Each structure stands twice: as structure tokens, then as C-alpha cells.
SELO-204924 format. One record per residue: x, y, z of N, C-alpha, C in turn; residue in three letters. Coordinates in nm, 2 decimals, m for minus. Example, Ala and Ser with C-alpha at 12.3 -4.5 7.8 and 13.67 -1.06 7.14 Angstrom:
+--------+--------+--------+--------+--------+--------+--------+--------+--------+-----+
:    n.x :    n.y :    n.z :   ca.x :   ca.y :   ca.z :    c.x :    c.y :    c.z : res :
+--------+--------+--------+--------+--------+--------+--------+--------+--------+-----+
:   1.32 :  m0.57 :   0.78 :   1.23 :  m0.45 :   0.78 :   1.32 :  m0.33 :   0.78 : ALA :
:   1.28 :  m0.22 :   0.71 :   1.37 :  m0.11 :   0.71 :   1.29 :   0.00 :   0.79 : SER :
+--------+--------+--------+--------+--------+--------+--------+--------+--------+-----+
This chain:
+--------+--------+--------+--------+--------+--------+--------+--------+--------+-----+
:    n.x :    n.y :    n.z :   ca.x :   ca.y :   ca.z :    c.x :    c.y :    c.z : res :
+--------+--------+--------+--------+--------+--------+--------+--------+--------+-----+
:   9.96 :   9.52 :   9.83 :   9.85 :   9.50 :   9.91 :   9.87 :   9.37 :   9.99 : MET :
:   9.85 :   9.37 :  10.11 :   9.87 :   9.25 :  10.20 :   9.75 :   9.16 :  10.18 : ALA :
:   9.78 :   9.03 :  10.20 :   9.68 :   8.93 :  10.19 :   9.60 :   8.92 :  10.32 : ALA :
:   9.48 :   8.89 :  10.31 :   9.40 :   8.87 :  10.43 :   9.41 :   8.73 :  10.48 : ILE :
:   9.45 :   8.71 :  10.61 :   9.48 :   8.57 :  10.66 :   9.38 :   8.55 :  10.77 : VAL :
:   9.32 :   8.43 :  10.78 :   9.23 :   8.39 :  10.89 :   9.31 :   8.34 :  11.00 : ALA :
:   9.28 :   8.39 :  11.12 :   9.35 :   8.35 :  11.24 :   9.26 :   8.25 :  11.32 : ALA :
:   9.13 :   8.26 :  11.32 :   9.04 :   8.16 :  11.37 :   9.01 :   8.17 :  11.52 : GLY :
:   9.08 :   8.25 :  11.60 :   9.05 :   8.27 :  11.74 :   9.01 :   8.41 :  11.77 : LEU :
:   8.92 :   8.43 :  11.86 :   8.88 :   8.56 :  11.90 :   8.96 :   8.61 :  12.01 : LEU :
:   9.04 :   8.72 :  11.99 :   9.12 :   8.78 :  12.09 :   9.03 :   8.87 :  12.18 : ALA :
:   9.07 :   8.88 :  12.31 :   8.99 :   8.96 :  12.40 :   8.96 :   9.10 :  12.35 : GLY :
:   8.83 :   9.14 :  12.35 :   8.80 :   9.28 :  12.33 :   8.78 :   9.32 :  12.18 : GLY :
:   8.83 :   9.24 :  12.08 :   8.82 :   9.28 :  11.95 :   8.68 :   9.29 :  11.89 : LEU :
:   8.59 :   9.21 :  11.94 :   8.45 :   9.21 :  11.89 :   8.36 :   9.31 :  11.96 : GLY :
:   8.41 :   9.38 :  12.06 :   8.32 :   9.47 :  12.13 :   8.27 :   9.59 :  12.05 : ALA :
:   8.34 :   9.64 :  11.95 :   8.29 :   9.75 :  11.88 :   8.19 :   9.72 :  11.77 : GLY :
:   8.17 :   9.59 :  11.74 :   8.08 :   9.56 :  11.63 :   7.94 :   9.52 :  11.68 : GLY :
:   7.90 :   9.56 :  11.80 :   7.77 :   9.52 :  11.85 :   7.65 :   9.62 :  11.82 : THR :
:   7.69 :   9.74 :  11.78 :   7.58 :   9.84 :  11.76 :   7.50 :   9.81 :  11.63 : ALA :
:   7.38 :   9.87 :  11.63 :   7.30 :   9.85 :  11.51 :   7.36 :   9.90 :  11.39 : ALA :
:   7.37 :   9.82 :  11.28 :   7.44 :   9.86 :  11.16 :   7.37 :   9.98 :  11.09 : PRO :
:   7.45 :  10.07 :  11.03 :   7.40 :  10.18 :  10.95 :   7.37 :  10.12 :  10.81 : ALA :
:   7.27 :  10.18 :  10.74 :   7.24 :  10.13 :  10.60 :   7.26 :  10.25 :  10.51 : ARG :
:   7.30 :  10.22 :  10.39 :   7.31 :  10.32 :  10.28 :   7.24 :  10.26 :  10.16 : ALA :
:   7.20 :  10.35 :  10.07 :   7.12 :  10.30 :   9.96 :   7.18 :  10.31 :   9.82 : SER :
:   7.29 :  10.39 :   9.81 :   7.35 :  10.41 :   9.68 :   7.48 :  10.34 :   9.67 : ALA :
:   7.52 :  10.29 :   9.55 :   7.65 :  10.23 :   9.52 :   7.73 :  10.32 :   9.44 : ALA :
:   7.86 :  10.32 :   9.46 :   7.95 :  10.41 :   9.39 :   8.08 :  10.35 :   9.38 : ALA :
:   8.18 :  10.43 :   9.33 :   8.32 :  10.37 :   9.31 :   8.38 :  10.30 :   9.44 : PRO :
:   8.47 :  10.21 :   9.42 :   8.53 :  10.14 :   9.52 :   8.63 :  10.22 :   9.60 : GLY :
:   8.71 :  10.16 :   9.69 :   8.79 :  10.23 :   9.79 :   8.92 :  10.28 :   9.72 : PRO :
:   8.94 :  10.27 :   9.59 :   9.06 :  10.32 :   9.53 :   9.07 :  10.47 :   9.55 : GLU :
:   8.96 :  10.54 :   9.56 :   8.96 :  10.68 :   9.58 :   8.92 :  10.71 :   9.72 : ARG :
:   9.00 :  10.67 :   9.82 :   8.96 :  10.68 :   9.96 :   8.93 :  10.83 :   9.99 : ALA :
:   8.82 :  10.85 :  10.06 :   8.79 :  10.99 :  10.10 :   8.72 :  11.07 :   9.99 : GLY :
:   8.72 :  11.02 :   9.86 :   8.67 :  11.10 :   9.75 :   8.52 :  11.11 :   9.75 : ALA :
:   8.45 :  11.01 :   9.82 :   8.31 :  11.01 :   9.82 :   8.26 :  10.99 :   9.96 : ALA :
:   8.13 :  11.01 :   9.99 :   8.08 :  10.99 :  10.12 :   8.07 :  10.84 :  10.15 : SER :
:   8.07 :  10.81 :  10.28 :   8.06 :  10.67 :  10.32 :   7.93 :  10.60 :  10.27 : ALA :
:   7.82 :  10.68 :  10.26 :   7.70 :  10.63 :  10.22 :   7.70 :  10.59 :  10.07 : ALA :
:   7.78 :  10.66 :   9.99 :   7.79 :  10.63 :   9.85 :   7.88 :  10.51 :   9.82 : ALA :
:   7.97 :  10.48 :   9.92 :   8.06 :  10.37 :   9.89 :   8.00 :  10.23 :   9.94 : LEU :
:   7.90 :  10.23 :  10.02 :   7.85 :  10.11 :  10.08 :   7.71 :  10.08 :  10.02 : VAL :
:   7.70 :   9.96 :   9.95 :   7.57 :   9.93 :   9.90 :   7.47 :   9.90 :  10.01 : PRO :
:   7.34 :   9.92 :   9.98 :   7.23 :   9.91 :  10.08 :   7.22 :   9.77 :  10.14 : GLY :
:   7.26 :   9.67 :  10.06 :   7.25 :   9.53 :  10.11 :   7.37 :   9.49 :  10.19 : ASP :
:   7.46 :   9.57 :  10.21 :   7.59 :   9.54 :  10.29 :   7.61 :   9.64 :  10.40 : ASP :
:   7.54 :   9.63 :  10.51 :   7.54 :   9.73 :  10.62 :   7.68 :   9.75 :  10.68 : PRO :
:   7.71 :   9.87 :  10.72 :   7.83 :   9.90 :  10.79 :   7.82 :   9.85 :  10.93 : VAL :
:   7.92 :   9.77 :  10.98 :   7.91 :   9.71 :  11.11 :   8.02 :   9.76 :  11.20 : VAL :
:   8.12 :   9.83 :  11.15 :   8.22 :   9.88 :  11.24 :   8.31 :   9.99 :  11.18 : GLY :
:   8.37 :  10.06 :  11.26 :   8.46 :  10.17 :  11.22 :   8.59 :  10.17 :  11.31 : VAL :
:   8.70 :  10.19 :  11.25 :   8.83 :  10.19 :  11.33 :   8.91 :  10.31 :  11.28 : ALA :
:   8.97 :  10.38 :  11.38 :   9.04 :  10.51 :  11.35 :   9.19 :  10.47 :  11.34 : SER :
:   9.26 :  10.56 :  11.25 :   9.41 :  10.54 :  11.24 :   9.47 :  10.60 :  11.37 : THR :
:   9.60 :  10.57 :  11.39 :   9.67 :  10.62 :  11.51 :   9.69 :  10.77 :  11.51 : ALA :
:   9.70 :  10.83 :  11.39 :   9.71 :  10.97 :  11.38 :   9.58 :  11.05 :  11.39 : ASP :
:   9.47 :  10.98 :  11.40 :   9.34 :  11.04 :  11.41 :   9.29 :  11.11 :  11.28 : GLY :
:   9.36 :  11.10 :  11.18 :   9.33 :  11.17 :  11.05 :   9.27 :  11.08 :  10.95 : GLU :
:   9.23 :  10.95 :  10.99 :   9.17 :  10.86 :  10.89 :   9.09 :  10.75 :  10.97 : GLY :
:   9.02 :  10.68 :  10.89 :   8.94 :  10.57 :  10.95 :   8.90 :  10.47 :  10.84 : TYR :
:   8.86 :  10.35 :  10.88 :   8.81 :  10.24 :  10.80 :   8.67 :  10.21 :  10.84 : TRP :
:   8.58 :  10.19 :  10.74 :   8.45 :  10.13 :  10.76 :   8.45 :   9.99 :  10.71 : LEU :
:   8.39 :   9.90 :  10.79 :   8.38 :   9.76 :  10.76 :   8.24 :   9.72 :  10.74 : ALA :
:   8.21 :   9.64 :  10.65 :   8.07 :   9.60 :  10.62 :   8.05 :   9.45 :  10.66 : THR :
:   7.93 :   9.41 :  10.67 :   7.90 :   9.27 :  10.71 :   7.96 :   9.17 :  10.61 : ALA :
:   7.97 :   9.20 :  10.49 :   8.02 :   9.11 :  10.39 :   8.18 :   9.11 :  10.38 : ALA :
:   8.24 :   9.20 :  10.47 :   8.38 :   9.20 :  10.47 :   8.45 :   9.30 :  10.39 : GLY :
:   8.37 :   9.39 :  10.33 :   8.44 :   9.50 :  10.25 :   8.49 :   9.61 :  10.35 : ALA :
:   8.60 :   9.67 :  10.31 :   8.67 :   9.77 :  10.39 :   8.68 :   9.89 :  10.30 : VAL :
:   8.64 :  10.01 :  10.36 :   8.65 :  10.14 :  10.29 :   8.73 :  10.23 :  10.37 : HIS :
:   8.85 :  10.27 :  10.32 :   8.94 :  10.37 :  10.39 :   8.90 :  10.51 :  10.36 : PRO :
:   8.93 :  10.60 :  10.46 :   8.91 :  10.74 :  10.44 :   9.02 :  10.82 :  10.50 : PHE :
:   9.05 :  10.93 :  10.45 :   9.16 :  11.01 :  10.51 :   9.30 :  10.94 :  10.49 : GLY :
:   9.38 :  10.94 :  10.60 :   9.51 :  10.88 :  10.59 :   9.51 :  10.72 :  10.60 : THR :
:   9.39 :  10.67 :  10.62 :   9.38 :  10.52 :  10.63 :   9.41 :  10.46 :  10.49 : ALA :
:   9.50 :  10.36 :  10.49 :   9.53 :  10.29 :  10.36 :   9.44 :  10.17 :  10.34 : GLY :
:   9.43 :  10.13 :  10.22 :   9.35 :  10.01 :  10.19 :   9.45 :   9.89 :  10.19 : PHE :
:   9.43 :   9.79 :  10.28 :   9.52 :   9.68 :  10.29 :   9.45 :   9.54 :  10.26 : HIS :
:   9.34 :   9.55 :  10.18 :   9.27 :   9.43 :  10.15 :   9.14 :   9.41 :  10.22 : GLY :
:   9.05 :   9.33 :  10.17 :   8.93 :   9.30 :  10.24 :   8.88 :   9.15 :  10.21 : ASP :
:   8.76 :   9.12 :  10.24 :   8.71 :   8.98 :  10.23 :   8.62 :   8.97 :  10.11 : LEU :
:   8.60 :   9.07 :  10.03 :   8.51 :   9.06 :   9.91 :   8.56 :   8.94 :   9.83 : ARG :
:   8.46 :   8.86 :   9.79 :   8.49 :   8.74 :   9.71 :   8.52 :   8.62 :   9.78 : GLY :
:   8.53 :   8.63 :   9.92 :   8.56 :   8.51 :  10.00 :   8.42 :   8.47 :  10.07 : ILE :
:   8.39 :   8.34 :  10.06 :   8.27 :   8.29 :  10.12 :   8.29 :   8.28 :  10.27 : ALA :
:   8.22 :   8.37 :  10.34 :   8.23 :   8.37 :  10.49 :   8.12 :   8.28 :  10.55 : LEU :
:   8.15 :   8.21 :  10.66 :   8.05 :   8.13 :  10.73 :   7.95 :   8.21 :  10.80 : THR :
:   8.00 :   8.32 :  10.86 :   7.92 :   8.42 :  10.94 :   7.96 :   8.56 :  10.90 : ARG :
:   7.88 :   8.66 :  10.91 :   7.91 :   8.79 :  10.87 :   8.02 :   8.86 :  10.96 : PRO :
:   8.09 :   8.96 :  10.91 :   8.18 :   9.04 :  10.98 :   8.10 :   9.12 :  11.08 : VAL :
:   8.14 :   9.14 :  11.20 :   8.07 :   9.22 :  11.31 :   8.15 :   9.33 :  11.36 : VAL :
:   8.28 :   9.34 :  11.32 :   8.36 :   9.45 :  11.38 :   8.50 :   9.46 :  11.31 : GLY :
:   8.56 :   9.57 :  11.33 :   8.70 :   9.60 :  11.28 :   8.78 :   9.67 :  11.39 : ILE :
:   8.91 :   9.64 :  11.39 :   9.00 :   9.71 :  11.49 :   9.13 :   9.74 :  11.41 : ALA :
:   9.18 :   9.86 :  11.43 :   9.31 :   9.89 :  11.37 :   9.43 :   9.83 :  11.45 : ALA :
:   9.53 :   9.81 :  11.37 :   9.66 :   9.76 :  11.44 :   9.72 :   9.89 :  11.51 : THR :
:   9.81 :   9.86 :  11.60 :   9.88 :   9.98 :  11.67 :   9.95 :  10.07 :  11.58 : ALA :
:  10.00 :  10.02 :  11.47 :  10.08 :  10.10 :  11.37 :   9.99 :  10.16 :  11.26 : THR :
:   9.86 :  10.13 :  11.26 :   9.77 :  10.17 :  11.15 :   9.81 :  10.12 :  11.01 : SER :
:   9.90 :  10.02 :  11.01 :   9.94 :   9.96 :  10.88 :   9.85 :   9.84 :  10.84 : ARG :
:   9.74 :   9.83 :  10.91 :   9.65 :   9.72 :  10.88 :   9.53 :   9.72 :  10.98 : GLY :
:   9.45 :   9.62 :  10.97 :   9.34 :   9.61 :  11.06 :   9.30 :   9.46 :  11.07 : TYR :
:   9.21 :   9.43 :  11.17 :   9.16 :   9.30 :  11.19 :   9.01 :   9.31 :  11.17 : TRP :
:   8.95 :   9.22 :  11.09 :   8.81 :   9.20 :  11.08 :   8.77 :   9.09 :  11.16 : LEU :
:   8.66 :   9.10 :  11.24 :   8.61 :   9.00 :  11.33 :   8.47 :   8.95 :  11.28 : VAL :
:   8.46 :   8.82 :  11.26 :   8.33 :   8.76 :  11.22 :   8.25 :   8.71 :  11.34 : ALA :
:   8.12 :   8.69 :  11.31 :   8.03 :   8.65 :  11.42 :   8.06 :   8.52 :  11.48 : ALA :
:   8.13 :   8.43 :  11.41 :   8.16 :   8.30 :  11.46 :   8.30 :   8.30 :  11.53 : ASP :
:   8.36 :   8.42 :  11.55 :   8.49 :   8.43 :  11.62 :   8.61 :   8.43 :  11.53 : GLY :
:   8.59 :   8.41 :  11.40 :   8.70 :   8.42 :  11.31 :   8.76 :   8.56 :  11.30 : GLY :
:   8.89 :   8.57 :  11.30 :   8.96 :   8.69 :  11.28 :   9.04 :   8.69 :  11.16 : ILE :
:   9.03 :   8.80 :  11.08 :   9.10 :   8.81 :  10.96 :   9.19 :   8.93 :  10.97 : PHE :
:   9.32 :   8.92 :  10.94 :   9.42 :   9.03 :  10.96 :   9.47 :   9.07 :  10.82 : THR :
:   9.51 :   9.20 :  10.81 :   9.57 :   9.25 :  10.69 :   9.69 :   9.33 :  10.71 : SER :
:   9.75 :   9.32 :  10.83 :   9.87 :   9.41 :  10.86 :   9.98 :   9.39 :  10.76 : GLU :
:  10.04 :   9.50 :  10.71 :  10.16 :   9.49 :  10.63 :  10.28 :   9.46 :  10.71 : LEU :
:  10.37 :   9.39 :  10.65 :  10.50 :   9.36 :  10.72 :  10.60 :   9.46 :  10.67 : THR :
:  10.69 :   9.50 :  10.76 :  10.80 :   9.59 :  10.72 :  10.89 :   9.53 :  10.61 : PRO :
:  10.94 :   9.61 :  10.52 :  11.03 :   9.56 :  10.42 :  11.17 :   9.60 :  10.45 : ARG :
+--------+--------+--------+--------+--------+--------+--------+--------+--------+-----+
């Protein structure tokens, strides 16, 4: 699993997808270890609204990002880490997939960018 690293600068266009009204879910269930095994509503607690979605390059998967920085993968999307357990100054407002779909960027309301892209071995 790749580490999440703070970049600190907002790159053009990355925050655009996170401006819609967040969806809310009311039930909590298992974590992202079983990607796609449960519905999105079951994976996201009601107090942590979904603020963004990003698709994989193959179109067969996606990631949901929450305001607290949790990332939930579905389909062919892999889990590459998230911000759970990290004290954020401002909430996450969006997510964008990397061109290779081997990671994603989380964008915070204060302009912070957190990346998770895996490096080739």
C-alpha cells in the first residue's frame, strides 16, 4: 500500500469535481478490503458524507472519497491508502484518478493535495 503524501498546492482543475452537494448514508459496514462487496451506502458512515467520485481508466471501477478522507474502491479500482487517522485542517472536497489508475489525489478545502500513486517496481 502506498503512503499518502501531502503536496500542499492546488493544481488546476483538481477541485472542480468536489463542489456538488454531498450524498449521505446512514449505515456503517465493513471497510474497503472487500471492494465492491457491499453498496456504497453501506460502506460510508452517515457522519462522513461522500464528496467525490473518480473512475478508473478502464471504466470498470471507481473510488468514492469522503469529507474525512476515507477512500472506498469498487470494481477494478484498487485501494492505495486514505487519510483516516490523519488530522486534517479542512475537509476533503474531491478526488481525481491518476492517468494510470494506480492511485488518486484527494483535494482538501484549504488547497491541500494528498497523493497515493504507486510507483513502478
